VEXFI-532634 format. One line per field, with one value per residue: residue in one letter; residue number from 1; x, y, z of N, C-alpha, C in turn. Coordinates in steps of 0.1 Angstrom, whole numbers. Layout:
res c(a:...)
n c(NUM:...)
n.X c(X:...)
n.Y c(Y:...)
n.Z c(Z:...)
ca.X c(X:...)
ca.Y c(Y:...)
ca.Z c(Z:...)
c.X c(X:...)
c.Y c(Y:...)
c.Z c(Z:...)
***
This chain:
res c(m:s:k:k:l:f:k:s:g:m:i:v:s:f:m:t:l:i:s:r:v:l:g:l:v:r:d:v:v:i:a:n:l:m:g:a:g:s:n:a:d:v:f:i:f:a:n:k:i:p:n:f:l:r:r:l:f:a:e:g:a:f:a:q:a:f:v:p:v:l:t:e:y:q:e:k:h:t:e:e:e:t:r:v:l:l:s:k:v:a:g:t:l:g:g:l:v:s:i:v:t:l:i:g:v:i:g:s:p:i:l:a:a:l:f:g:g:g:w:f:i:q:w:l:n:d:g:p:d:a:a:k:f:e:q:a:q:l:m:l:k:i:t:f:p:y:l:w:f:i:t:f:t:a:l:a:g:s:i:l:n:t:r:g:r:f:a:v:s:a:f:t:p:v:f:l:n:i:s:i:i:a:f:a:l:w:y:a:p:t:l:p:s:p:e:i:g:l:a:w:g:v:f:v:g:g:l:v:q:f:l:f:q:i:p:f:l:l:k:e:n:a:l:v:k:p:s:w:g:w:q:h:p:g:v:v:k:i:r:t:l:m:i:p:a:l:f:g:v:s:v:s:q:i:n:l:l:f:d:t:f:i:a:s:f:l:m:t:g:s:i:s:w:l:y:y:s:d:r:l:l:e:f:p:l:g:l:f:g:i:a:i:a:t:v:i:l:p:a:l:s:k:k:h:i:n:n:e:a:k:d:f:g:l:t:m:d:w:g:v:k:s:i:m:l:l:g:v:p:a:m:m:g:l:i:v:l:a:q:p:m:l:m:v:l:f:m:r:g:a:f:g:i:t:d:v:e:m:a:s:y:s:l:i:a:y:g:s:g:l:f:s:f:m:i:i:k:v:l:a:p:g:y:y:s:r:q:d:t:k:t:p:v:k:y:g:i:i:a:m:v:s:n:m:v:f:n:l:i:l:a:i:p:f:g:y:v:g:l:a:i:a:t:s:m:s:a:l:l:n:a:t:l:l:y:r:g:l:h:k:l:g:v:y:r:v:t:r:s:t:i:i:f:a:v:q:v:v:f:a:a:a:i:m:v:a:v:i:l:f:n:l:p:s:q:a:q:w:l:d:w:a:f:t:q:r:a:w:m:l:s:v:l:i:f:g:g:a:v:a:y:l:l:s:l:a:l:l:g:v:r:p:r:h:l:k:a:t:v)
n c(1:2:3:4:5:6:7:8:9:10:11:12:13:14:15:16:17:18:19:20:21:22:23:24:25:26:27:28:29:30:31:32:33:34:35:36:37:38:39:40:41:42:43:44:45:46:47:48:49:50:51:52:53:54:55:56:57:58:59:60:61:62:63:64:65:66:67:68:69:70:71:72:73:74:75:76:77:78:79:80:81:82:83:84:85:86:87:88:89:90:91:92:93:94:95:96:97:98:99:100:101:102:103:104:105:106:107:108:109:110:111:112:113:114:115:116:117:118:119:120:121:122:123:124:125:126:127:128:129:130:131:132:133:134:135:136:137:138:139:140:141:142:143:144:145:146:147:148:149:150:151:152:153:154:155:156:157:158:159:160:161:162:163:164:165:166:167:168:169:170:171:172:173:174:175:176:177:178:179:180:181:182:183:184:185:186:187:188:189:190:191:192:193:194:195:196:197:198:199:200:201:202:203:204:205:206:207:208:209:210:211:212:213:214:215:216:217:218:219:220:221:222:223:224:225:226:227:228:229:230:231:232:233:234:235:236:237:238:239:240:241:242:243:244:245:246:247:248:249:250:251:252:253:254:255:256:257:258:259:260:261:262:263:264:265:266:267:268:269:270:271:272:273:274:275:276:277:278:279:280:281:282:283:284:285:286:287:288:289:290:291:292:293:294:295:296:297:298:299:300:301:302:303:304:305:306:307:308:309:310:311:312:313:314:315:316:317:318:319:320:321:322:323:324:325:326:327:328:329:330:331:332:333:334:335:336:337:338:339:340:341:342:343:344:345:346:347:348:349:350:351:352:353:354:355:356:357:358:359:360:361:362:363:364:365:366:367:368:369:370:371:372:373:374:375:376:377:378:379:380:381:382:383:384:385:386:387:388:389:390:391:392:393:394:395:396:397:398:399:400:401:402:403:404:405:406:407:408:409:410:411:412:413:414:415:416:417:418:419:420:421:422:423:424:425:426:427:428:429:430:431:432:433:434:435:436:437:438:439:440:441:442:443:444:445:446:447:448:449:450:451:452:453:454:455:456:457:458:459:460:461:462:463:464:465:466:467:468:469:470:471:472:473:474:475:476:477:478:479:480:481:482:483:484:485:486:487:488:489:490:491:492:493:494:495:496:497:498:499:500:501:502:503:504:505:506:507:508:509:510:511:512:513:514:515:516:517:518:519)
n.X c(1372:1392:1377:1369:1397:1405:1387:1392:1416:1415:1399:1418:1439:1424:1419:1445:1454:1440:1456:1483:1482:1476:1500:1519:1513:1518:1545:1550:1544:1560:1581:1581:1582:1606:1623:1653:1673:1694:1676:1655:1669:1675:1650:1639:1655:1651:1626:1627:1635:1614:1594:1606:1604:1577:1570:1584:1566:1538:1538:1555:1575:1558:1532:1536:1542:1525:1496:1496:1492:1475:1452:1453:1444:1420:1406:1410:1405:1385:1363:1371:1395:1408:1405:1419:1444:1447:1447:1470:1490:1485:1491:1518:1534:1528:1541:1566:1573:1569:1589:1608:1603:1607:1634:1646:1640:1652:1676:1681:1703:1725:1711:1711:1734:1743:1727:1734:1761:1781:1773:1775:1804:1810:1800:1816:1841:1837:1825:1810:1784:1777:1752:1733:1733:1729:1701:1690:1689:1671:1650:1641:1637:1610:1598:1599:1580:1564:1565:1553:1525:1520:1526:1505:1486:1494:1487:1460:1451:1461:1446:1419:1423:1423:1398:1388:1382:1397:1398:1400:1422:1439:1430:1439:1464:1463:1455:1480:1493:1475:1480:1507:1505:1486:1502:1524:1513:1502:1514:1543:1554:1552:1575:1609:1625:1612:1611:1608:1580:1571:1578:1562:1539:1540:1540:1512:1499:1506:1492:1465:1462:1462:1437:1418:1415:1400:1373:1363:1375:1357:1335:1339:1342:1368:1382:1403:1412:1447:1472:1501:1519:1541:1549:1528:1515:1506:1518:1545:1551:1544:1565:1586:1586:1585:1611:1633:1619:1622:1644:1640:1615:1616:1642:1649:1640:1657:1682:1678:1680:1710:1718:1711:1727:1754:1750:1748:1775:1777:1776:1755:1720:1720:1706:1681:1675:1675:1651:1631:1629:1626:1601:1585:1588:1577:1547:1537:1546:1532:1507:1502:1521:1521:1493:1484:1501:1492:1464:1468:1482:1465:1450:1469:1476:1452:1453:1473:1472:1446:1458:1458:1475:1476:1459:1473:1498:1483:1474:1495:1505:1487:1492:1518:1515:1499:1516:1536:1518:1512:1533:1556:1550:1545:1573:1590:1575:1579:1610:1612:1597:1607:1620:1600:1582:1588:1592:1565:1556:1572:1586:1589:1588:1613:1624:1643:1651:1678:1675:1655:1667:1692:1675:1663:1680:1686:1660:1656:1676:1663:1639:1645:1645:1621:1603:1612:1612:1584:1578:1591:1574:1553:1564:1575:1553:1549:1563:1562:1532:1535:1544:1573:1601:1625:1642:1635:1649:1675:1681:1676:1696:1717:1713:1712:1739:1752:1743:1754:1782:1779:1771:1796:1811:1800:1793:1817:1826:1799:1784:1755:1737:1747:1740:1714:1715:1727:1709:1684:1701:1704:1678:1667:1685:1677:1648:1651:1664:1643:1625:1639:1640:1612:1608:1624:1618:1593:1570:1560:1562:1570:1548:1547:1525:1527:1554:1550:1530:1545:1563:1545:1536:1561:1566:1545:1548:1572:1563:1546:1564:1577:1559:1556:1580:1580:1563:1574:1584:1606:1634:1636:1613:1594:1603:1596:1570:1539:1529:1502:1502:1524:1514:1492:1504:1517:1500:1488:1509:1509:1485:1481:1503:1493:1467:1481:1495:1475:1462:1481:1486:1460:1460:1482:1469:1462:1436:1414:1406:1429:1440:1423:1415:1435:1435)
n.Y c(749:768:788:775:771:797:807:792:799:827:825:813:831:853:844:839:866:875:862:872:899:899:888:908:927:913:916:943:948:933:945:970:963:950:959:961:944:928:909:905:894:868:859:859:841:818:813:810:783:765:778:773:744:745:756:736:715:723:737:727:699:677:681:681:656:642:649:640:612:609:619:602:577:588:591:564:544:528:542:534:520:545:558:542:547:572:567:551:571:592:577:569:592:606:590:591:621:627:614:631:655:651:647:671:691:680:682:707:724:718:722:751:756:746:760:788:793:816:829:804:802:822:816:798:811:832:853:888:881:858:853:850:828:808:817:813:783:778:787:775:749:757:763:745:722:731:720:694:700:716:696:679:696:705:678:678:698:693:672:682:705:686:681:703:717:748:772:765:757:777:798:788:795:823:820:816:839:855:844:851:878:885:875:892:917:913:893:889:919:920:902:896:890:895:881:854:851:856:831:813:821:812:785:781:790:771:751:759:759:735:724:736:725:700:700:701:680:662:667:660:633:626:621:601:571:568:549:527:522:516:502:501:505:528:546:539:550:577:584:577:597:618:624:630:651:669:686:698:717:732:746:770:779:763:778:799:792:787:814:826:811:821:847:850:852:879:915:927:925:918:896:902:925:911:892:912:919:900:892:910:900:879:884:891:868:846:857:856:836:810:808:801:778:760:757:747:721:701:698:696:670:655:655:644:617:611:608:632:650:672:694:691:706:730:738:743:763:782:787:801:821:834:838:854:878:889:886:900:929:932:924:945:967:961:966:993:1007:998:1012:1032:1013:1000:1020:1028:1005:994:1015:1025:1028:1007:1004:1023:1047:1042:1012:1009:1018:998:976:980:976:951:942:951:934:908:914:914:888:880:874:847:833:828:818:791:779:773:758:736:718:707:687:672:666:645:627:629:633:630:644:675:673:669:693:712:706:715:741:750:743:761:782:784:787:813:827:827:838:867:875:887:911:926:917:911:919:906:880:881:887:865:844:851:848:823:812:819:804:779:779:783:757:742:750:743:715:705:713:700:674:675:681:708:737:770:791:809:828:834:843:866:879:879:900:923:924:929:957:969:968:985:1009:1016:1016:1039:1059:1058:1064:1090:1103:1099:1109:1127:1111:1128:1140:1121:1114:1140:1137:1125:1093:1086:1104:1093:1065:1071:1084:1061:1045:1058:1056:1030:1024:1042:1033:1007:1011:1023:1002:986:999:1001:974:971:990:980:957:932:910:898:872:864:852:827:814:796:776)
n.Z c(408:409:422:446:459:460:478:499:504:514:533:554:551:562:592:597:594:616:637:631:635:662:672:662:682:703:701:703:730:744:736:747:773:777:757:737:751:774:790:770:747:760:767:739:727:742:736:708:702:706:690:665:662:662:637:621:627:628:602:587:585:594:585:559:552:563:555:526:530:546:531:508:522:528:504:491:512:536:560:587:583:581:604:621:611:621:649:653:644:660:685:681:675:695:717:710:709:735:750:735:745:773:774:762:783:807:793:791:797:780:755:757:756:730:712:721:721:724:750:767:766:778:805:812:815:834:823:816:802:813:831:811:800:821:828:804:800:824:814:791:803:811:786:765:770:749:727:729:732:706:688:687:684:660:644:647:632:607:600:603:581:559:554:546:566:572:587:613:621:612:629:654:667:674:704:714:713:726:749:755:756:779:798:799:804:828:847:841:847:874:884:894:874:845:820:826:832:808:796:808:798:772:776:786:762:746:758:757:727:721:734:722:697:701:703:679:663:674:661:635:636:645:665:684:703:711:698:700:668:653:633:615:582:572:590:587:561:565:586:572:550:566:581:561:553:572:569:545:535:557:559:560:585:602:595:608:633:632:628:653:668:662:665:692:699:692:695:722:719:694:687:693:676:652:659:659:637:621:629:614:594:593:592:566:552:566:563:534:522:537:541:514:509:525:518:493:493:503:478:457:465:460:432:424:434:419:391:377:360:344:356:381:373:364:389:405:391:394:424:422:408:425:447:433:430:458:470:456:459:487:497:482:496:522:525:518:536:559:584:592:600:620:637:644:655:675:687:718:753:765:740:716:693:683:685:665:643:643:640:618:596:595:587:564:548:557:543:514:508:510:490:482:501:504:479:482:501:481:461:474:484:459:455:479:480:462:474:474:493:495:473:477:504:495:480:502:523:506:503:531:540:525:535:560:548:538:562:576:558:557:583:595:584:583:607:626:607:582:588:584:555:543:552:535:511:510:507:483:469:476:467:438:432:438:420:396:400:398:372:356:361:349:362:370:348:343:325:294:298:326:329:313:335:356:349:345:371:387:374:385:411:411:405:427:448:438:443:471:479:469:488:515:545:563:585:606:607:613:639:654:654:670:685:671:648:634:630:613:591:583:576:558:537:530:524:502:486:479:467:442:433:424:405:386:381:365:346:330:321:335:350:372:363:351:371:378:355:353:369)
ca.X c(1385:1396:1368:1372:1408:1405:1376:1397:1428:1407:1396:1430:1445:1416:1421:1462:1456:1438:1468:1498:1480:1478:1513:1524:1507:1525:1558:1549:1540:1573:1595:1578:1583:1621:1633:1662:1685:1697:1664:1650:1679:1672:1635:1638:1664:1645:1614:1630:1637:1599:1589:1611:1596:1565:1571:1589:1557:1529:1538:1565:1578:1550:1522:1538:1542:1511:1487:1493:1492:1458:1443:1456:1436:1403:1401:1411:1402:1375:1364:1376:1410:1413:1403:1428:1455:1447:1449:1483:1497:1486:1500:1533:1538:1527:1549:1580:1573:1567:1604:1620:1601:1613:1648:1647:1635:1662:1687:1680:1716:1731:1704:1714:1750:1745:1724:1737:1777:1788:1765:1781:1820:1811:1797:1826:1849:1825:1822:1797:1769:1774:1739:1723:1732:1720:1685:1684:1684:1658:1636:1640:1625:1593:1590:1602:1569:1556:1567:1543:1512:1521:1526:1490:1480:1495:1480:1443:1451:1462:1432:1409:1425:1422:1385:1379:1381:1410:1397:1401:1440:1445:1428:1444:1479:1455:1455:1493:1490:1466:1485:1519:1501:1481:1513:1534:1507:1497:1522:1556:1561:1555:1588:1626:1629:1601:1612:1604:1567:1567:1579:1546:1528:1542:1535:1498:1494:1506:1483:1451:1461:1460:1425:1408:1408:1396:1357:1363:1378:1348:1325:1343:1345:1380:1389:1404:1424:1460:1479:1514:1519:1556:1550:1516:1519:1507:1527:1559:1551:1545:1576:1595:1584:1591:1625:1641:1614:1628:1656:1633:1608:1620:1655:1648:1639:1670:1690:1676:1687:1722:1718:1711:1741:1764:1747:1752:1788:1780:1772:1742:1708:1719:1695:1666:1673:1671:1640:1619:1628:1622:1585:1577:1590:1566:1535:1534:1550:1525:1494:1503:1526:1519:1480:1482:1505:1482:1452:1472:1486:1455:1444:1479:1478:1442:1453:1484:1464:1438:1465:1455:1486:1477:1453:1485:1503:1476:1469:1509:1507:1478:1500:1531:1511:1490:1523:1540:1512:1510:1549:1566:1548:1548:1586:1592:1570:1590:1623:1613:1591:1614:1621:1588:1573:1597:1589:1552:1551:1578:1596:1583:1591:1626:1629:1645:1657:1688:1671:1647:1678:1697:1665:1657:1693:1684:1648:1659:1682:1655:1628:1652:1645:1607:1597:1620:1607:1571:1579:1592:1562:1544:1570:1580:1544:1549:1572:1555:1519:1536:1553:1590:1606:1640:1646:1635:1661:1688:1681:1674:1711:1727:1707:1718:1755:1757:1739:1766:1792:1774:1772:1812:1817:1791:1791:1827:1820:1783:1777:1742:1730:1752:1734:1701:1718:1728:1695:1679:1706:1703:1662:1669:1691:1666:1637:1658:1666:1630:1618:1644:1639:1600:1609:1631:1607:1580:1557:1557:1571:1565:1544:1549:1516:1530:1564:1542:1525:1555:1569:1535:1536:1573:1565:1535:1554:1581:1554:1541:1578:1580:1548:1559:1595:1578:1559:1577:1590:1622:1633:1635:1599:1589:1607:1590:1556:1534:1523:1489:1506:1532:1505:1485:1514:1522:1486:1485:1517:1506:1473:1486:1509:1485:1462:1489:1497:1467:1459:1490:1483:1446:1466:1489:1460:1459:1422:1410:1401:1440:1445:1413:1418:1447:1432)
ca.Y c(745:782:795:768:772:812:809:786:809:839:822:811:844:860:840:843:879:879:859:879:912:898:885:922:933:909:919:957:948:923:955:978:954:950:965:952:945:913:902:901:885:854:852:854:827:804:811:808:769:759:784:766:732:750:761:725:705:727:744:721:683:667:686:679:642:634:654:635:600:609:623:589:571:592:587:550:532:528:553:525:521:559:561:532:555:584:562:549:582:599:570:566:603:611:585:597:633:629:613:639:667:652:648:685:695:677:686:722:731:712:730:764:756:741:773:801:792:826:829:793:806:834:814:790:821:840:866:898:877:843:852:847:811:805:824:804:770:777:794:765:741:760:767:733:715:738:709:684:709:717:684:674:705:701:667:680:708:685:664:693:708:676:678:715:729:755:782:763:757:790:805:785:804:834:817:815:854:860:842:856:892:883:873:902:928:911:886:893:927:915:891:904:885:894:869:843:852:855:818:808:827:804:770:780:792:761:742:763:758:719:721:743:720:686:698:701:667:652:668:655:621:620:622:589:566:570:534:525:517:520:491:500:507:545:554:536:556:589:587:577:610:628:624:641:668:681:693:702:730:741:748:784:779:757:784:811:787:790:826:830:805:831:861:851:859:893:926:926:932:913:885:912:931:901:890:919:924:886:892:918:894:866:888:886:852:841:859:848:825:799:805:798:766:753:753:740:708:687:699:686:656:649:658:632:605:606:611:646:658:685:699:693:716:744:740:749:776:793:791:805:834:842:844:870:891:891:885:913:942:928:925:959:976:959:973:1008:1011:992:1020:1038:1003:996:1032:1029:993:991:1023:1027:1023:1003:1003:1033:1051:1034:1000:1010:1022:987:965:982:971:935:940:954:922:896:916:910:873:874:865:835:825:826:808:778:771:770:750:722:710:700:673:664:661:632:619:627:640:629:656:685:671:671:708:717:705:722:754:749:743:774:795:786:795:829:833:830:851:880:878:894:928:933:914:905:921:897:869:881:886:849:837:854:843:808:808:823:790:768:781:779:744:735:749:737:701:703:717:687:662:678:683:720:747:786:791:822:838:834:850:883:883:885:913:931:925:936:970:975:972:993:1023:1017:1022:1055:1067:1058:1073:1103:1110:1094:1121:1123:1105:1137:1146:1110:1115:1147:1133:1119:1080:1087:1108:1081:1054:1078:1085:1049:1038:1064:1052:1017:1022:1049:1022:996:1016:1028:991:980:1008:1000:963:975:998:969:947:924:910:885:860:857:838:820:804:789:765)
ca.Z c(416:414:434:458:462:462:491:511:506:518:549:560:552:573:601:598:599:632:644:629:643:677:672:661:696:716:701:707:743:749:731:756:786:778:744:729:762:781:792:757:741:766:762:725:725:747:728:695:699:707:679:655:662:656:622:619:628:622:589:579:578:598:577:545:552:569:549:515:534:550:517:501:531:528:491:486:522:543:572:596:580:583:619:627:609:631:661:652:639:675:697:677:677:709:725:708:711:751:752:732:754:785:772:760:798:813:790:787:796:769:745:760:754:717:703:727:722:731:764:773:768:788:818:815:819:844:816:817:799:822:837:803:800:832:825:792:803:830:804:782:810:808:770:757:766:740:717:731:729:692:679:687:675:643:639:648:625:595:597:597:569:547:552:542:580:571:596:626:626:611:640:667:669:681:717:718:712:738:766:760:758:790:811:797:807:842:854:841:855:891:887:892:859:837:809:829:830:795:792:812:790:762:780:787:752:739:762:753:715:721:739:717:688:704:701:661:660:679:656:624:643:639:678:683:710:706:700:691:657:649:619:606:568:570:599:581:550:574:590:560:544:575:583:553:552:585:563:531:536:569:560:565:600:606:591:617:644:632:630:667:676:658:671:705:700:688:704:730:712:679:687:696:665:643:661:657:620:614:632:605:578:591:587:552:547:572:557:521:519:543:538:502:509:536:507:478:495:500:464:449:467:454:418:421:439:410:380:369:360:340:365:390:370:367:403:410:386:403:435:419:403:437:453:426:430:469:474:453:465:501:496:481:507:536:524:516:551:570:599:596:606:632:648:648:659:687:696:730:768:766:726:716:681:682:683:654:633:642:635:602:588:594:582:547:545:555:534:503:507:513:480:482:518:502:469:487:505:474:454:481:481:445:459:490:476:452:486:472:501:488:465:485:515:491:479:518:525:499:509:546:542:518:546:568:546:537:574:579:547:557:598:601:579:585:620:626:593:575:590:575:541:545:551:521:497:512:505:470:463:478:459:423:429:439:406:386:399:392:357:349:363:337:369:368:343:343:312:288:302:338:327:314:344:366:345:348:387:391:371:392:423:409:404:441:454:437:448:486:483:468:500:526:554:568:597:615:609:620:653:657:653:682:678:663:634:628:624:605:578:578:572:544:525:530:517:489:478:476:454:430:427:420:395:379:373:359:335:324:317:344:353:381:352:348:383:378:342:356:376)
c.X c(1393:1391:1370:1386:1409:1396:1385:1410:1424:1407:1407:1438:1439:1422:1436:1464:1455:1450:1479:1495:1481:1494:1523:1521:1515:1539:1559:1547:1555:1586:1593:1583:1603:1631:1642:1676:1688:1687:1658:1656:1675:1658:1635:1646:1655:1632:1615:1631:1622:1592:1595:1605:1580:1561:1575:1574:1544:1529:1547:1565:1566:1537:1524:1541:1532:1499:1485:1488:1476:1450:1442:1442:1421:1399:1402:1407:1390:1377:1371:1391:1413:1413:1416:1443:1457:1453:1464:1492:1496:1495:1515:1541:1542:1536:1563:1583:1574:1583:1612:1618:1607:1628:1651:1648:1648:1674:1690:1697:1721:1724:1707:1727:1753:1741:1728:1754:1784:1787:1774:1796:1819:1808:1807:1839:1846:1827:1810:1785:1768:1759:1730:1723:1727:1705:1682:1681:1674:1645:1631:1632:1612:1591:1591:1589:1562:1556:1555:1527:1513:1519:1511:1480:1479:1488:1465:1442:1454:1447:1421:1408:1425:1406:1378:1379:1393:1412:1403:1415:1445:1443:1436:1459:1474:1458:1470:1496:1489:1474:1496:1515:1495:1493:1522:1528:1506:1507:1536:1562:1561:1568:1598:1627:1619:1599:1604:1588:1564:1570:1566:1539:1528:1536:1522:1493:1496:1494:1467:1449:1455:1445:1417:1404:1403:1380:1353:1363:1366:1335:1329:1346:1357:1393:1391:1411:1436:1466:1491:1511:1531:1554:1535:1520:1519:1517:1544:1557:1551:1560:1588:1597:1588:1604:1632:1634:1615:1637:1650:1628:1609:1634:1657:1650:1655:1682:1691:1681:1704:1724:1718:1725:1754:1761:1751:1766:1789:1774:1757:1731:1707:1707:1680:1664:1668:1656:1630:1619:1623:1606:1578:1577:1576:1551:1530:1534:1538:1507:1490:1508:1522:1503:1479:1488:1495:1468:1455:1478:1476:1451:1458:1479:1466:1443:1465:1476:1454:1445:1461:1464:1487:1467:1463:1491:1495:1475:1485:1510:1497:1486:1510:1526:1504:1503:1530:1530:1512:1525:1557:1561:1549:1565:1594:1588:1577:1602:1620:1607:1594:1617:1610:1580:1577:1594:1575:1550:1557:1589:1586:1589:1609:1633:1629:1649:1667:1683:1664:1658:1687:1689:1662:1667:1690:1670:1647:1664:1671:1644:1634:1648:1631:1601:1601:1616:1593:1568:1582:1582:1551:1552:1570:1567:1543:1555:1564:1544:1521:1546:1567:1592:1623:1645:1648:1647:1673:1692:1683:1689:1720:1725:1715:1732:1759:1752:1750:1779:1789:1774:1788:1815:1813:1791:1803:1824:1805:1777:1764:1734:1735:1748:1720:1704:1720:1718:1687:1686:1702:1688:1661:1675:1684:1652:1642:1660:1652:1625:1623:1641:1623:1602:1616:1622:1595:1567:1550:1567:1563:1560:1545:1537:1520:1545:1561:1537:1534:1562:1558:1533:1551:1571:1557:1539:1564:1574:1548:1554:1581:1571:1549:1570:1592:1574:1563:1587:1604:1621:1632:1621:1590:1592:1600:1575:1551:1531:1511:1495:1514:1520:1494:1491:1515:1512:1483:1494:1514:1496:1473:1490:1501:1474:1473:1494:1488:1460:1468:1490:1470:1454:1474:1478:1458:1444:1421:1410:1418:1445:1434:1413:1425:1445:1421)
c.Y c(756:789:788:770:788:812:802:794:821:836:820:824:854:858:839:858:883:877:868:893:912:895:900:928:929:912:930:955:942:939:967:974:956:953:956:947:929:903:896:893:872:852:850:839:816:803:808:793:760:766:777:755:734:750:746:716:713:733:737:704:677:668:680:664:635:637:646:618:601:610:609:579:575:590:571:541:537:540:547:526:536:562:554:540:563:579:559:560:589:591:568:582:609:607:590:611:636:626:623:653:665:650:664:693:694:683:700:730:728:720:744:766:754:753:786:795:803:829:816:795:815:828:804:797:831:852:875:889:860:841:848:833:806:805:813:792:766:780:784:754:745:762:752:723:718:728:699:687:709:707:680:685:708:689:668:690:703:679:671:700:700:675:692:724:737:766:777:763:765:800:801:791:816:832:818:833:861:856:850:872:893:885:883:913:928:903:888:904:927:907:901:901:883:884:856:842:852:839:810:810:814:791:772:783:781:749:744:759:742:718:726:734:706:689:697:686:658:657:664:640:617:620:607:585:562:555:532:520:519:512:492:509:523:552:551:546:572:594:585:589:620:632:633:653:675:692:700:718:737:744:763:787:774:771:798:807:790:807:832:823:817:843:862:852:874:902:922:933:925:907:892:917:925:896:898:924:911:885:899:912:883:870:886:872:844:843:854:839:811:794:799:781:757:746:746:727:699:687:693:674:647:645:645:620:600:609:622:654:673:696:700:706:731:748:749:761:787:796:801:821:841:846:858:880:895:893:899:924:940:931:940:968:975:965:987:1013:1004:1001:1026:1026:999:1007:1031:1017:990:1003:1030:1020:1020:1004:1017:1037:1043:1019:997:1010:1003:976:967:975:956:932:942:940:911:900:914:895:872:865:850:826:820:814:793:773:768:758:733:714:702:687:664:660:648:625:615:636:639:643:667:686:674:686:717:717:713:738:757:749:758:785:797:790:809:836:837:840:863:886:891:908:933:926:907:910:915:882:869:881:871:839:840:849:829:803:812:810:781:769:778:767:738:735:742:719:698:705:705:677:666:683:698:734:759:784:808:833:840:842:866:884:888:897:924:935:932:953:975:978:984:1008:1024:1020:1035:1061:1070:1066:1086:1110:1105:1105:1115:1118:1115:1142:1133:1110:1127:1146:1123:1104:1078:1094:1100:1070:1059:1077:1071:1043:1047:1061:1040:1016:1028:1041:1011:1000:1018:1015:983:987:1004:987:964:981:987:957:935:923:897:872:854:847:824:811:798:776:757)
c.Z c(421:425:446:466:468:479:501:515:515:531:557:562:563:585:602:602:611:640:645:636:658:678:672:678:704:713:704:725:751:747:743:768:787:769:740:737:765:780:780:751:746:763:748:721:730:741:713:691:698:692:664:654:660:642:616:617:623:608:579:577:583:588:564:543:555:560:533:517:539:540:510:510:528:513:485:497:528:556:585:594:582:597:623:624:619:642:661:651:656:684:693:681:691:719:722:709:728:754:748:742:767:784:770:774:806:807:785:787:788:755:743:753:737:709:711:731:730:746:774:776:779:804:820:821:829:838:819:813:801:825:826:800:807:832:814:794:814:823:797:789:808:795:763:756:756:727:715:726:713:683:679:681:661:636:636:636:609:593:594:583:555:546:549:557:579:582:609:632:620:622:651:673:677:695:724:721:726:750:767:764:773:803:808:805:826:853:855:848:868:893:885:881:850:825:812:830:819:787:798:802:773:765:779:775:745:745:758:736:714:724:729:703:686:701:684:658:665:669:641:626:640:654:683:698:708:707:695:680:647:629:611:594:567:579:593:567:558:575:582:552:552:577:571:552:564:579:549:534:548:571:563:579:608:604:603:627:644:631:647:672:672:663:684:708:696:699:711:722:697:678:686:680:655:646:655:642:613:617:621:593:579:589:575:546:553:565:543:517:526:539:525:502:516:526:495:482:494:486:453:451:462:438:413:426:424:393:370:367:353:348:378:388:371:379:410:402:390:416:432:417:416:448:448:429:443:472:470:459:481:505:495:490:517:537:526:530:561:584:600:604:617:643:654:656:675:693:705:743:764:749:719:699:674:680:672:641:628:635:618:594:583:587:567:544:544:543:519:498:507:502:479:494:510:489:473:491:496:465:463:482:465:445:468:489:468:461:479:480:500:481:469:498:508:487:492:524:519:503:521:546:535:528:556:563:543:552:576:572:551:574:600:595:583:597:616:615:585:576:583:562:539:544:540:509:498:506:491:461:462:468:443:422:431:425:397:387:394:374:350:350:353:349:369:359:338:326:306:295:320:338:322:326:356:362:349:364:394:387:378:404:424:410:420:449:453:441:464:488:482:480:510:532:557:580:611:619:615:637:661:662:666:675:668:650:629:620:613:591:576:571:554:532:523:519:501:480:473:463:441:424:419:406:382:370:362:345:325:319:325:351:363:375:349:357:380:367:343:361:374)
***
């Protein structure tokens, strides 16, 4: 089992790496085109809502509710019954999402006012930022249909994942990045408002993602004619699980929307600085956290259905140790290299050194919560694979309310950086509650070997940080260098830190078998 999970995890990580690299290229192109000014704020705002929905459906509530039920049907029902389930899910979900999408397009002014309250107030009072509200509602009409495309993309991806075809769904986001990059390079610069061109890039990217998976569904004999099935037993179970799951595993994304709302009241650039720092956070989160969570959910679902409690706990332990191994050094590296990474990736065109400095503060704040964000991705499937969504929703609501309180407390003295700190704090709270719940249920408990492993990882990561800081050039040196010199030095620091980390682990006695032996 460990070899199979490791292989699947590597496949998803590799495909996700391609997507994340292109995602960084996309953000570099956007930063060069619009910097962190008013136009960038509006595009990032209009893109954040469908992007939030992508996380909710493709990596969150829908997948967490659908995969365990589909796994149950594939294990205990006939192939024809499974195809009927797919038909009913596609028709019911598609019908509902079509209505929601239509409402979202028509009601874009309400969405813009709801999530961009600061701009709406400016518009009511003819303030200097009134144009942001008008532009935001227009762009939402273009980007909101992305919800429709990504819903069916998520459905197709979940089906393929339960059948071991992880690479397809992991590679699919590449097409969104390619689309936005293409529109940013060749269409947006020709428009008076380049952000409109980027919005069309989001729309086309969603369409291409949807079309890409159809041939693979055909190959798996899983392409069915959608039909309405609100009362179908499988659909009832999925929607029962999905509604509370909306608040569970995706609570960190809901918190980011709260950040956007409050940031609309802050200085121009706040939304952009939070966005660019969040994008760098998403790189290791998607590469490691989401990749491990993607492969572990079907495995846990099968363990639960077949009443293999011991193997269930061992699989959870494999996921936790994998997150420790990759997440702790990624978190520490992100914090110490925040400013150099922003310089190398974004400091060109309209994105200057001031933007680098401002974004680095929020990146450090977000980075401090990276391990919490990642461990949530592994702990939450411990509930969803057992078809338990009530417990994580309770924890999610607690974390979400706490985030709102943290925002109010920290936004006044620290501005947009306070919003990032609040998000990291609420993620830590959510992760703590999720683990405590699993521990109380006897589903998963950290073993002595896992604690020893955690100490070894933290110690090795501390040595990595010391090596990086010892060799880290001053800001003045970074500014004096050309792009190629900056990129080379950043690569050397990352590579040197990785070598120091791995050597330290080896000296501390950590071996690959320590991961394999636990599953």
